[in-house]
C-alpha positions as CSV (number, residue, x, y, z in Angstrom):
1,L,86.7,124.2,122.6
2,R,84.5,123.5,119.0
3,R,81.6,122.2,119.2
4,T,80.9,118.8,116.9
5,K,77.6,117.1,116.0
6,P,76.3,114.8,118.7
7,E,76.8,111.5,116.3
8,L,80.3,112.6,115.5
9,S,81.1,113.0,119.3
10,K,81.0,109.4,119.9
11,K,83.1,108.7,116.9
12,I,86.0,111.2,118.4
13,E,85.4,109.8,121.7
14,E,86.2,106.0,120.5
15,E,89.3,107.4,118.4
16,V,90.6,109.1,121.2
17,M,90.1,106.0,123.6
18,K,91.9,103.9,121.2
19,L,95.0,106.2,121.1
20,L,94.9,106.3,125.2
21,K,94.9,102.8,125.3
22,V,97.9,102.3,122.4
23,G,99.7,105.0,124.5
24,F,100.0,107.2,121.4
25,I,98.5,109.9,123.6
26,E,98.5,110.8,127.5
27,V,96.4,112.6,130.0
28,S,97.7,116.2,130.5
29,Q,97.0,117.1,134.3
30,Y,97.9,120.7,133.9
31,P,97.5,121.7,130.3
32,E,99.1,125.2,129.5
33,W,98.1,125.0,126.3
34,V,94.8,123.7,124.3
35,A,94.6,122.9,120.7
36,N,91.1,121.9,118.9
37,I,90.1,118.5,117.2
38,V,89.6,118.4,114.1
39,P,87.8,115.4,112.6
40,V,88.1,113.8,109.4
41,M,85.8,111.5,107.9
42,K,87.4,108.4,106.3
43,K,86.1,106.5,103.8
44,D,85.0,103.6,105.7
45,G,83.3,105.4,108.1
46,R,85.6,106.3,110.9
47,V,87.4,109.3,112.0
48,R,90.7,110.2,111.8
49,V,91.3,113.0,115.0
50,C,93.6,115.8,113.4
51,V,94.8,118.9,115.9
52,D,95.1,122.5,115.0
53,Y,98.3,123.8,116.2
54,R,98.2,127.2,114.8
55,D,97.6,129.2,117.8
56,L,100.6,127.3,119.6
57,N,102.7,127.8,116.4
58,K,102.1,131.9,116.7
59,A,103.1,131.7,120.2
60,S,106.1,129.7,119.6
61,P,109.5,131.6,118.9
62,K,110.7,132.0,115.5
63,D,113.7,130.5,114.5
64,D,117.0,132.2,113.9
65,F,118.7,130.1,111.9
66,P,115.9,128.6,109.3
67,L,116.5,126.1,107.2
68,P,117.8,126.8,103.4
69,H,115.5,125.5,100.6
70,I,117.1,122.3,99.2
71,D,117.1,123.7,95.6
72,V,119.9,126.3,96.9
73,L,121.8,123.7,98.8
74,V,122.2,121.8,95.8
75,D,123.2,124.3,93.7
76,S,125.7,125.4,96.0
77,T,127.7,121.8,95.4
78,A,128.1,122.6,92.2
79,G,131.9,122.5,91.2
80,F,133.1,120.4,94.2
81,E,134.3,117.0,93.8
82,L,133.9,116.0,97.9
83,F,130.9,116.2,99.6
84,S,130.3,115.5,103.5
85,F,126.8,114.8,105.1
86,M,126.1,115.0,108.8
87,D,122.7,114.1,110.4
């Protein structure tokens, strides 16, 4: 895990405790993956806790059916009168 400045560590700990308290995050007893925290300072002096998932993304299987680009989808509707959308 990455090291942070001592004065920043306190702010990170406060933010993480706040996220735990409201149930946005939870403690994992036996994590298989560890992702680094990336602290980003806000204009008001607080810290935004972001997470670097690049290593996890590299290990994830690739999608065999990637989503097409939106411009390709829109162009393929030309000439049709009836459209159906599913969510």
